[in-house]
C-alpha atoms as a printed R data frame, in Angstrom:
    type eleno elety resid chain resno       x       y       z
1   ATOM     1    CA   MET     A     1  -3.864  15.659 -14.767
2   ATOM     2    CA   THR     A     2  -2.711  12.921 -12.419
3   ATOM     3    CA   VAL     A     3  -3.597   9.403 -13.553
4   ATOM     4    CA   SER     A     4  -5.624   7.929 -10.726
5   ATOM     5    CA   ILE     A     5  -4.759   4.775  -8.811
6   ATOM     6    CA   LYS     A     6  -7.923   3.180 -10.162
7   ATOM     7    CA   GLU     A     7  -6.995   3.957 -13.780
8   ATOM     8    CA   ASN     A     8  -3.549   2.419 -13.277
9   ATOM     9    CA   ILE     A     9  -5.123  -0.743 -11.843
10  ATOM    10    CA   GLU     A    10  -7.593  -0.991 -14.731
11  ATOM    11    CA   LYS     A    11  -4.684  -0.778 -17.186
12  ATOM    12    CA   ALA     A    12  -2.842  -3.526 -15.269
13  ATOM    13    CA   ASP     A    13  -5.983  -5.692 -15.432
14  ATOM    14    CA   LEU     A    14  -5.925  -5.532 -19.219
15  ATOM    15    CA   ASN     A    15  -2.181  -6.156 -19.591
16  ATOM    16    CA   HIS     A    16  -1.756  -8.783 -16.823
17  ATOM    17    CA   THR     A    17   0.927  -6.662 -15.162
18  ATOM    18    CA   ASN     A    18   1.876  -6.355 -11.491
19  ATOM    19    CA   LEU     A    19   1.903  -2.942  -9.831
20  ATOM    20    CA   ILE     A    20   3.687  -1.252  -6.962
21  ATOM    21    CA   PHE     A    21   2.509   2.161  -5.790
22  ATOM    22    CA   HIS     A    22   5.377   3.906  -4.041
23  ATOM    23    CA   GLY     A    23   6.248   7.328  -2.729
24  ATOM    24    CA   ALA     A    24   6.649   9.507   0.317
25  ATOM    25    CA   PRO     A    25   4.967   8.808   3.674
26  ATOM    26    CA   GLY     A    26   1.378   9.927   4.110
27  ATOM    27    CA   THR     A    27   0.496   9.961   0.416
28  ATOM    28    CA   GLY     A    28  -2.481   7.641   0.938
29  ATOM    29    CA   LYS     A    29  -1.176   4.764  -1.143
30  ATOM    30    CA   THR     A    30  -2.759   1.957   0.866
31  ATOM    31    CA   PHE     A    31  -6.126   3.644   1.311
32  ATOM    32    CA   GLY     A    32  -6.159   4.682  -2.346
33  ATOM    33    CA   VAL     A    33  -5.503   1.126  -3.517
34  ATOM    34    CA   LEU     A    34  -8.123  -0.371  -1.199
35  ATOM    35    CA   LYS     A    35 -10.718   2.203  -2.271
36  ATOM    36    CA   ALA     A    36  -9.971   1.677  -5.973
37  ATOM    37    CA   VAL     A    37 -10.200  -2.114  -5.664
38  ATOM    38    CA   THR     A    38 -13.477  -1.821  -3.739
39  ATOM    39    CA   GLU     A    39 -14.922   0.382  -6.496
40  ATOM    40    CA   LEU     A    40 -13.767  -2.018  -9.208
41  ATOM    41    CA   ILE     A    41 -15.297  -5.027  -7.446
42  ATOM    42    CA   ASP     A    42 -18.551  -3.263  -6.573
43  ATOM    43    CA   GLY     A    43 -18.853  -1.419  -9.889
44  ATOM    44    CA   LYS     A    44 -19.498   1.869  -8.043
45  ATOM    45    CA   GLU     A    45 -17.895   5.269  -7.537
46  ATOM    46    CA   TYR     A    46 -17.770   6.026  -3.814
47  ATOM    47    CA   GLY     A    47 -16.138   9.454  -3.903
48  ATOM    48    CA   ALA     A    48 -15.402  11.450  -0.754
49  ATOM    49    CA   ASP     A    49 -18.149   9.683   1.204
50  ATOM    50    CA   PHE     A    50 -16.047   6.523   1.437
51  ATOM    51    CA   THR     A    51 -14.409   6.999   4.825
52  ATOM    52    CA   GLN     A    52 -11.588   5.108   6.504
53  ATOM    53    CA   GLU     A    53 -14.129   3.621   8.917
54  ATOM    54    CA   MET     A    54 -16.087   2.178   5.987
55  ATOM    55    CA   MET     A    55 -12.858   0.785   4.550
56  ATOM    56    CA   VAL     A    56 -12.008  -0.921   7.841
57  ATOM    57    CA   GLU     A    57 -15.392  -2.653   7.874
58  ATOM    58    CA   ARG     A    58 -15.006  -3.739   4.253
59  ATOM    59    CA   LEU     A    59 -11.484  -5.014   4.896
60  ATOM    60    CA   ARG     A    60 -12.531  -6.988   7.974
61  ATOM    61    CA   ALA     A    61 -15.361  -8.621   6.038
62  ATOM    62    CA   ALA     A    62 -13.063  -9.554   3.157
63  ATOM    63    CA   GLN     A    63 -10.421 -11.025   5.471
64  ATOM    64    CA   SER     A    64 -12.990 -13.303   7.107
65  ATOM    65    CA   ASP     A    65 -14.440 -14.488   3.777
66  ATOM    66    CA   ASP     A    66 -12.424 -17.266   2.142
67  ATOM    67    CA   ARG     A    67 -14.094 -16.472  -1.197
68  ATOM    68    CA   SER     A    68 -13.427 -12.731  -1.157
69  ATOM    69    CA   ARG     A    69 -12.272 -11.275  -4.479
70  ATOM    70    CA   PHE     A    70  -9.524  -9.314  -2.770
71  ATOM    71    CA   ARG     A    71  -7.010 -10.257  -0.123
72  ATOM    72    CA   PHE     A    72  -4.788  -7.937   1.902
73  ATOM    73    CA   VAL     A    73  -1.487  -8.983   3.476
74  ATOM    74    CA   GLN     A    74   1.415  -7.015   4.889
75  ATOM    75    CA   PHE     A    75   4.981  -8.217   4.424
76  ATOM    76    CA   HIS     A    76   7.440  -8.045   7.338
77  ATOM    77    CA   PRO     A    77  10.816  -9.635   8.185
78  ATOM    78    CA   SER     A    78   9.225 -12.811   9.612
79  ATOM    79    CA   TYR     A    79   6.835 -13.370   6.689
80  ATOM    80    CA   ASP     A    80   8.026 -16.265   4.517
81  ATOM    81    CA   TYR     A    81   7.291 -18.762   1.737
82  ATOM    82    CA   THR     A    82   5.154 -20.994   3.965
83  ATOM    83    CA   ASP     A    83   2.879 -18.052   4.788
84  ATOM    84    CA   PHE     A    84   2.561 -17.006   1.156
85  ATOM    85    CA   VAL     A    85   2.789 -20.134  -1.034
86  ATOM    86    CA   GLU     A    86   2.759 -23.429   0.888
87  ATOM    87    CA   GLY     A    87   4.540 -25.336   3.605
88  ATOM    88    CA   LEU     A    88   4.385 -27.780   6.485
89  ATOM    89    CA   ARG     A    89   2.443 -26.134   9.288
90  ATOM    90    CA   PRO     A    90   0.814 -27.289  12.545
91  ATOM    91    CA   ASN     A    91  -2.624 -28.814  12.167
92  ATOM    92    CA   PRO     A    92  -5.424 -26.753  13.725
93  ATOM    93    CA   LYS     A    93  -6.145 -29.521  16.252
94  ATOM    94    CA   GLY     A    94  -2.515 -29.743  17.273
95  ATOM    95    CA   ASN     A    95  -1.955 -33.313  16.060
96  ATOM    96    CA   GLY     A    96   1.231 -32.932  14.075
97  ATOM    97    CA   PHE     A    97   2.010 -31.100  10.838
98  ATOM    98    CA   SER     A    98   0.575 -31.207   7.337
99  ATOM    99    CA   LEU     A    99   1.090 -29.524   3.979
100 ATOM   100    CA   GLN     A   100  -1.035 -26.377   3.894
101 ATOM   101    CA   ALA     A   101  -1.606 -23.771   1.218
102 ATOM   102    CA   GLY     A   102  -0.402 -20.247   1.895
103 ATOM   103    CA   THR     A   103  -2.559 -17.180   1.478
104 ATOM   104    CA   PHE     A   104  -1.597 -16.541  -2.138
105 ATOM   105    CA   MET     A   105  -1.931 -20.162  -3.295
106 ATOM   106    CA   GLU     A   106  -5.394 -20.387  -1.750
107 ATOM   107    CA   PHE     A   107  -6.368 -17.056  -3.295
108 ATOM   108    CA   CYS     A   108  -5.241 -18.177  -6.751
109 ATOM   109    CA   ALA     A   109  -7.263 -21.387  -6.436
110 ATOM   110    CA   ASN     A   110 -10.411 -19.356  -5.749
111 ATOM   111    CA   ALA     A   111  -9.702 -17.041  -8.689
112 ATOM   112    CA   ARG     A   112  -9.045 -20.004 -10.993
113 ATOM   113    CA   ASN     A   113 -12.526 -21.306 -10.236
114 ATOM   114    CA   ASP     A   114 -14.160 -17.949 -10.983
115 ATOM   115    CA   GLN     A   115 -12.699 -16.810 -14.289
116 ATOM   116    CA   ASN     A   116 -15.548 -14.373 -14.983
117 ATOM   117    CA   ASN     A   117 -14.409 -11.995 -12.237
118 ATOM   118    CA   ARG     A   118 -11.210 -10.132 -11.440
119 ATOM   119    CA   TYR     A   119  -9.357 -10.828  -8.205
120 ATOM   120    CA   TYR     A   120  -6.969  -8.439  -6.449
121 ATOM   121    CA   PHE     A   121  -4.117  -9.485  -4.154
122 ATOM   122    CA   ILE     A   122  -2.800  -6.480  -2.223
123 ATOM   123    CA   ILE     A   123   0.606  -6.565  -0.517
124 ATOM   124    CA   ASP     A   124   1.139  -3.645   1.833
125 ATOM   125    CA   GLU     A   125   4.730  -2.692   2.725
126 ATOM   126    CA   ILE     A   126   5.944  -5.165   0.107
127 ATOM   127    CA   ASN     A   127   9.598  -4.170   0.535
128 ATOM   128    CA   ARG     A   128   9.658  -4.930   4.273
129 ATOM   129    CA   GLY     A   129   9.827  -8.673   3.602
130 ATOM   130    CA   ASP     A   130  12.464 -10.760   1.845
131 ATOM   131    CA   VAL     A   131  10.583 -10.653  -1.440
132 ATOM   132    CA   SER     A   132  12.709 -13.198  -3.311
133 ATOM   133    CA   ASN     A   133  12.390 -15.675  -0.448
134 ATOM   134    CA   ILE     A   134   8.631 -15.167  -0.069
135 ATOM   135    CA   PHE     A   135   7.837 -15.635  -3.761
136 ATOM   136    CA   GLY     A   136  10.389 -18.409  -4.307
137 ATOM   137    CA   GLU     A   137   9.934 -20.107  -7.686
138 ATOM   138    CA   LEU     A   138   6.815 -17.983  -8.310
139 ATOM   139    CA   PHE     A   139   9.353 -15.399  -9.485
140 ATOM   140    CA   PHE     A   140   9.080 -17.024 -12.942
141 ATOM   141    CA   LEU     A   141   5.292 -16.678 -13.033
142 ATOM   142    CA   LEU     A   142   5.347 -12.962 -12.192
143 ATOM   143    CA   ASP     A   143   6.282 -12.271 -15.795
144 ATOM   144    CA   GLY     A   144   2.860 -11.726 -17.369
145 ATOM   145    CA   GLY     A   145   3.633 -13.920 -20.372
146 ATOM   146    CA   TYR     A   146   4.366 -17.005 -18.243
147 ATOM   147    CA   ARG     A   147   1.513 -16.973 -15.747
148 ATOM   148    CA   GLU     A   148  -0.264 -19.979 -17.233
149 ATOM   149    CA   VAL     A   149   2.850 -22.081 -17.927
150 ATOM   150    CA   GLY     A   150   2.786 -23.685 -14.500
151 ATOM   151    CA   ILE     A   151   5.637 -24.751 -12.235
152 ATOM   152    CA   ASP     A   152   6.460 -27.388  -9.654
153 ATOM   153    CA   THR     A   153   6.719 -25.844  -6.207
154 ATOM   154    CA   GLN     A   154   9.048 -26.891  -3.404
155 ATOM   155    CA   TYR     A   155   6.568 -29.387  -1.970
156 ATOM   156    CA   ALA     A   156   5.512 -30.970  -5.292
157 ATOM   157    CA   ASN     A   157   6.281 -34.479  -3.976
158 ATOM   158    CA   MET     A   158   3.500 -34.035  -1.393
159 ATOM   159    CA   HIS     A   159   0.775 -32.711  -3.668
160 ATOM   160    CA   GLN     A   160  -1.006 -36.058  -3.996
161 ATOM   161    CA   VAL     A   161  -1.728 -36.248  -0.277
162 ATOM   162    CA   GLU     A   162  -5.434 -36.583   0.458
163 ATOM   163    CA   LEU     A   163  -7.238 -33.843   2.336
164 ATOM   164    CA   ALA     A   164 -10.034 -34.434   4.824
165 ATOM   165    CA   ASP     A   165 -12.777 -34.429   2.176
166 ATOM   166    CA   GLY     A   166 -11.016 -36.912  -0.099
167 ATOM   167    CA   GLU     A   167  -9.649 -34.345  -2.568
168 ATOM   168    CA   THR     A   168  -5.910 -34.258  -3.069
169 ATOM   169    CA   PHE     A   169  -3.926 -31.118  -2.371
170 ATOM   170    CA   ALA     A   170  -3.239 -30.826  -6.113
171 ATOM   171    CA   GLN     A   171  -6.923 -31.068  -7.040
172 ATOM   172    CA   ARG     A   172  -7.880 -28.286  -4.679
173 ATOM   173    CA   TYR     A   173  -5.059 -25.797  -5.143
174 ATOM   174    CA   LEU     A   174  -3.225 -26.500  -8.405
175 ATOM   175    CA   ASP     A   175  -3.873 -26.388 -12.123
176 ATOM   176    CA   GLY     A   176  -3.246 -29.787 -13.710
177 ATOM   177    CA   GLY     A   177  -0.728 -30.566 -10.979
178 ATOM   178    CA   LYS     A   178   1.181 -27.304 -11.501
179 ATOM   179    CA   PHE     A   179   0.950 -23.948  -9.795
180 ATOM   180    CA   THR     A   180  -0.191 -21.070 -12.001
181 ATOM   181    CA   ILE     A   181  -1.195 -17.465 -11.408
182 ATOM   182    CA   PRO     A   182  -4.583 -17.051 -13.126
183 ATOM   183    CA   GLU     A   183  -4.870 -14.232 -15.633
184 ATOM   184    CA   ASN     A   184  -7.773 -12.740 -13.675
185 ATOM   185    CA   VAL     A   185  -5.490 -12.021 -10.683
186 ATOM   186    CA   THR     A   186  -3.915  -8.579 -10.315
187 ATOM   187    CA   ILE     A   187  -1.057  -8.250  -7.814
188 ATOM   188    CA   ILE     A   188  -0.693  -4.810  -6.236
189 ATOM   189    CA   GLY     A   189   2.016  -3.749  -3.790
190 ATOM   190    CA   THR     A   190   2.590  -0.551  -1.822
191 ATOM   191    CA   MET     A   191   5.839   0.752  -0.324
192 ATOM   192    CA   ASN     A   192   7.450   3.860   1.159
193 ATOM   193    CA   ASP     A   193  10.592   4.947  -0.668
194 ATOM   194    CA   ILE     A   194  12.439   5.927   2.516
195 ATOM   195    CA   ASP     A   195  12.117   2.567   4.287
196 ATOM   196    CA   ARG     A   196  15.535   1.237   5.169
197 ATOM   197    CA   SER     A   197  14.523  -2.155   3.738
198 ATOM   198    CA   VAL     A   198  13.950  -0.791   0.236
199 ATOM   199    CA   ASP     A   199  17.282  -2.210  -0.965
200 ATOM   200    CA   SER     A   200  16.061  -5.775  -0.318
201 ATOM   201    CA   PHE     A   201  13.912  -5.471  -3.452
202 ATOM   202    CA   ASP     A   202  16.399  -6.753  -6.019
203 ATOM   203    CA   PHE     A   203  16.572  -5.574  -9.622
204 ATOM   204    CA   ALA     A   204  15.332  -8.852 -11.113
205 ATOM   205    CA   MET     A   205  12.189  -8.658  -9.015
206 ATOM   206    CA   ARG     A   206  11.748  -4.954  -9.793
207 ATOM   207    CA   ARG     A   207  11.565  -5.768 -13.507
208 ATOM   208    CA   ARG     A   208   8.428  -7.812 -12.872
209 ATOM   209    CA   PHE     A   209   6.465  -4.878 -11.465
210 ATOM   210    CA   ASN     A   210   5.375  -1.542 -12.878
211 ATOM   211    CA   PHE     A   211   6.296   1.144 -10.341
212 ATOM   212    CA   ILE     A   212   3.818   4.019 -10.019
213 ATOM   213    CA   ASN     A   213   5.038   7.012  -8.019
214 ATOM   214    CA   ILE     A   214   2.544   8.818  -5.790
215 ATOM   215    CA   SER     A   215   4.130  12.164  -4.955
216 ATOM   216    CA   ALA     A   216   3.146  14.443  -2.114
217 ATOM   217    CA   GLU     A   217   1.478  16.783  -4.600
218 ATOM   218    CA   ASN     A   218  -0.386  13.850  -6.203
219 ATOM   219    CA   SER     A   219  -1.692  12.864  -2.789
220 ATOM   220    CA   ARG     A   220  -3.234  16.311  -2.302
221 ATOM   221    CA   GLU     A   221  -4.860  16.244  -5.728
222 ATOM   222    CA   MET     A   222  -6.383  12.821  -5.064
223 ATOM   223    CA   ARG     A   223  -8.022  13.759  -1.743
224 ATOM   224    CA   GLU     A   224 -11.683  13.927  -2.682
225 ATOM   225    CA   ASP     A   225 -12.590  14.936   0.878
226 ATOM   226    CA   PHE     A   226 -10.685  18.246   0.644
227 ATOM   227    CA   ASP     A   227 -12.634  21.374  -0.319
228 ATOM   228    CA   ILE     A   228 -10.088  23.335  -2.327
229 ATOM   229    CA   THR     A   229 -12.230  26.494  -2.224
230 ATOM   230    CA   THR     A   230 -11.814  27.078   1.520
231 ATOM   231    CA   ASN     A   231  -9.365  29.427   3.157
232 ATOM   232    CA   SER     A   232  -8.178  26.575   5.394
233 ATOM   233    CA   TYR     A   233  -7.256  24.456   2.375
234 ATOM   234    CA   GLN     A   234  -5.408  27.318   0.690
235 ATOM   235    CA   LYS     A   235  -3.310  27.979   3.802
236 ATOM   236    CA   MET     A   236  -2.655  24.258   4.248
237 ATOM   237    CA   ALA     A   237  -1.486  23.907   0.635
238 ATOM   238    CA   LYS     A   238   0.915  26.829   1.056
239 ATOM   239    CA   LEU     A   239   2.320  25.304   4.251
240 ATOM   240    CA   MET     A   240   2.636  21.846   2.709
241 ATOM   241    CA   ASP     A   241   4.531  23.225  -0.290
242 ATOM   242    CA   ALA     A   242   6.869  25.251   1.932
243 ATOM   243    CA   ILE     A   243   7.730  22.339   4.231
244 ATOM   244    CA   ASN     A   244   8.287  19.939   1.349
245 ATOM   245    CA   LYS     A   245  10.478  22.467  -0.479
246 ATOM   246    CA   GLU     A   246  12.709  22.654   2.606
247 ATOM   247    CA   ILE     A   247  12.771  18.830   2.844
248 ATOM   248    CA   ARG     A   248  13.899  18.569  -0.790
249 ATOM   249    CA   GLU     A   249  16.685  21.102  -0.193
250 ATOM   250    CA   THR     A   250  17.955  19.683   3.107
251 ATOM   251    CA   ASP     A   251  21.160  17.628   2.928
252 ATOM   252    CA   GLY     A   252  20.492  13.955   3.529
253 ATOM   253    CA   LEU     A   253  16.775  14.183   2.745
254 ATOM   254    CA   GLY     A   254  15.152  14.815  -0.653
255 ATOM   255    CA   GLU     A   255  11.923  14.143  -2.520
256 ATOM   256    CA   SER     A   256  11.378  10.673  -1.011
257 ATOM   257    CA   TYR     A   257  11.107  12.269   2.450
258 ATOM   258    CA   GLU     A   258   8.360  14.735   1.573
259 ATOM   259    CA   LEU     A   259   5.159  14.686   3.639
260 ATOM   260    CA   GLY     A   260   1.966  13.556   1.973
261 ATOM   261    CA   ALA     A   261  -1.467  15.084   2.377
262 ATOM   262    CA   SER     A   262  -2.422  12.743   5.228
263 ATOM   263    CA   TYR     A   263  -0.123  14.729   7.537
264 ATOM   264    CA   PHE     A   264  -2.036  17.922   6.740
265 ATOM   265    CA   GLN     A   265  -5.619  16.664   6.642
266 ATOM   266    CA   ASP     A   266  -6.715  18.214   9.945
267 ATOM   267    CA   LEU     A   267  -5.595  21.619   8.685
268 ATOM   268    CA   ALA     A   268  -7.350  21.225   5.342
269 ATOM   269    CA   LYS     A   269 -10.610  20.262   7.048
270 ATOM   270    CA   ALA     A   270 -10.581  23.066   9.628
271 ATOM   271    CA   ALA     A   271 -13.658  25.280   9.460
272 ATOM   272    CA   ASN     A   272 -13.415  27.829   6.664
273 ATOM   273    CA   ASN     A   273 -12.420  31.323   7.823
274 ATOM   274    CA   ASP     A   274 -11.947  30.159  11.419
275 ATOM   275    CA   PRO     A   275  -8.317  31.037  12.259
276 ATOM   276    CA   GLU     A   276  -8.625  29.697  15.799
277 ATOM   277    CA   GLU     A   277  -9.617  26.197  14.675
278 ATOM   278    CA   TYR     A   278  -7.002  26.173  11.909
279 ATOM   279    CA   ASN     A   279  -4.202  27.330  14.221
280 ATOM   280    CA   LYS     A   280  -5.167  24.744  16.842
281 ATOM   281    CA   ALA     A   281  -5.011  21.953  14.238
282 ATOM   282    CA   LYS     A   282  -1.732  23.348  12.975
283 ATOM   283    CA   ALA     A   283  -0.117  23.404  16.436
284 ATOM   284    CA   GLU     A   284  -1.297  19.872  17.286
285 ATOM   285    CA   THR     A   285  -0.150  18.486  13.936
286 ATOM   286    CA   TRP     A   286   3.321  19.958  14.434
287 ATOM   287    CA   GLU     A   287   3.755  18.645  17.975
288 ATOM   288    CA   ASN     A   288   2.203  15.204  17.511
289 ATOM   289    CA   ARG     A   289   3.028  14.226  13.943
290 ATOM   290    CA   VAL     A   290   5.398  16.422  11.974
291 ATOM   291    CA   LYS     A   291   8.008  17.416  14.547
292 ATOM   292    CA   PRO     A   292   8.612  13.807  15.744
293 ATOM   293    CA   LEU     A   293   8.954  12.602  12.148
294 ATOM   294    CA   LEU     A   294  11.358  15.381  11.168
295 ATOM   295    CA   THR     A   295  13.386  14.712  14.313
296 ATOM   296    CA   GLU     A   296  13.751  11.096  13.219
297 ATOM   297    CA   TYR     A   297  14.627  12.171   9.658
298 ATOM   298    CA   LEU     A   298  17.406  14.395  11.003
299 ATOM   299    CA   ARG     A   299  18.863  11.895  13.444
300 ATOM   300    CA   GLY     A   300  22.625  11.868  12.901
301 ATOM   301    CA   SER     A   301  22.534  15.014  10.768
302 ATOM   302    CA   THR     A   302  25.403  17.474  11.173
303 ATOM   303    CA   ASP     A   303  23.043  20.361  10.406
304 ATOM   304    CA   ASP     A   304  22.150  21.520  13.926
305 ATOM   305    CA   ASN     A   305  19.854  24.258  12.634
306 ATOM   306    CA   ALA     A   306  17.693  22.099  10.380
307 ATOM   307    CA   LEU     A   307  14.853  21.414  12.823
308 ATOM   308    CA   GLY     A   308  14.766  25.107  13.758
309 ATOM   309    CA   ARG     A   309  14.312  26.059  10.092
310 ATOM   310    CA   PHE     A   310  11.445  23.612   9.744
311 ATOM   311    CA   SER     A   311   9.850  25.024  12.904
312 ATOM   312    CA   ASP     A   312  10.109  28.582  11.595
313 ATOM   313    CA   ILE     A   313   8.562  27.631   8.274
314 ATOM   314    CA   TRP     A   314   5.757  25.734   9.966
315 ATOM   315    CA   HIS     A   315   4.803  28.510  12.340
316 ATOM   316    CA   LYS     A   316   5.102  31.384   9.859
317 ATOM   317    CA   SER     A   317   3.601  29.864   6.724
318 ATOM   318    CA   GLY     A   318  -0.084  30.382   6.013
319 ATOM   319    CA   ILE     A   319  -0.579  33.304   8.390
320 ATOM   320    CA   SER     A   320  -2.547  36.186   6.930
321 ATOM   321    CA   GLU     A   321  -3.018  39.655   8.387
322 ATOM   322    CA   SER     A   322  -6.466  38.656   9.659
323 ATOM   323    CA   ASP     A   323  -5.145  35.597  11.519
324 ATOM   324    CA   ASP     A   324  -4.155  35.579  15.136
325 ATOM   325    CA   GLN     A   325  -0.410  35.234  15.480
326 ATOM   326    CA   GLU     A   326   0.635  31.850  16.866
């Protein structure tokens, strides 16, 4: 039985560890993390009724609430220390620059003042940024045993500056003049294994996270909105297994390039015992999603027949005698 994303997060909460959920594209890592965190904060089980539309509304509300118990950011090549920790940034009114807390420093300050609740900081596409540069000296604090030790950050000489309400920067954002990561904060990252930027995640930083693999098969098992008793689901599962087997066996690809359940969801949800609807979803998924991705995977490949093999598998798999031929 696959250990759920939620169960892994609950374990991290107890052990003060940092997590990264990684795997192939389309395995639902980001949605799974956001859903699990929402359930943990709300104390509810949402099940298959929790749609992506509901998640978007919840995420928008959290992003506009400075006191939200979870924060979502996405790393990218331009994201840096001043965005994440602190730095000199333009004042909102345009009159010069001032020291301002980054998203993570502000989040930790809120968590520090609410020790009775857990807080979740989610970093999507964590490997797309320069992780060592973004975290800076916080690297030391990522080790669970040192979270409360406290460190001086790069702008420590400016921490006594007064803010508009008379508080100093240190009083509002720090812990006794030092920066700490409160024990009630859980840091969760997501990443795709095939991203070209994966190598930027150095080994020292890797040791400070527990890596949880979400495989293509895991992603299918975790989809609560799939009815595994339908004919459409059974045909989809057979097709998904066949395509991913070919991906694993194709030179230059492998397990990290497999396709997660998100790529096959329209097939799985097609009306049961309706070959016409299933075949329509299958044809559209191939043309609009799978074929373009496989073409990109195979760019530069010397195997000229690879895409043709994938096409044959796609169009022949899952067809029964009662189905119309595509």
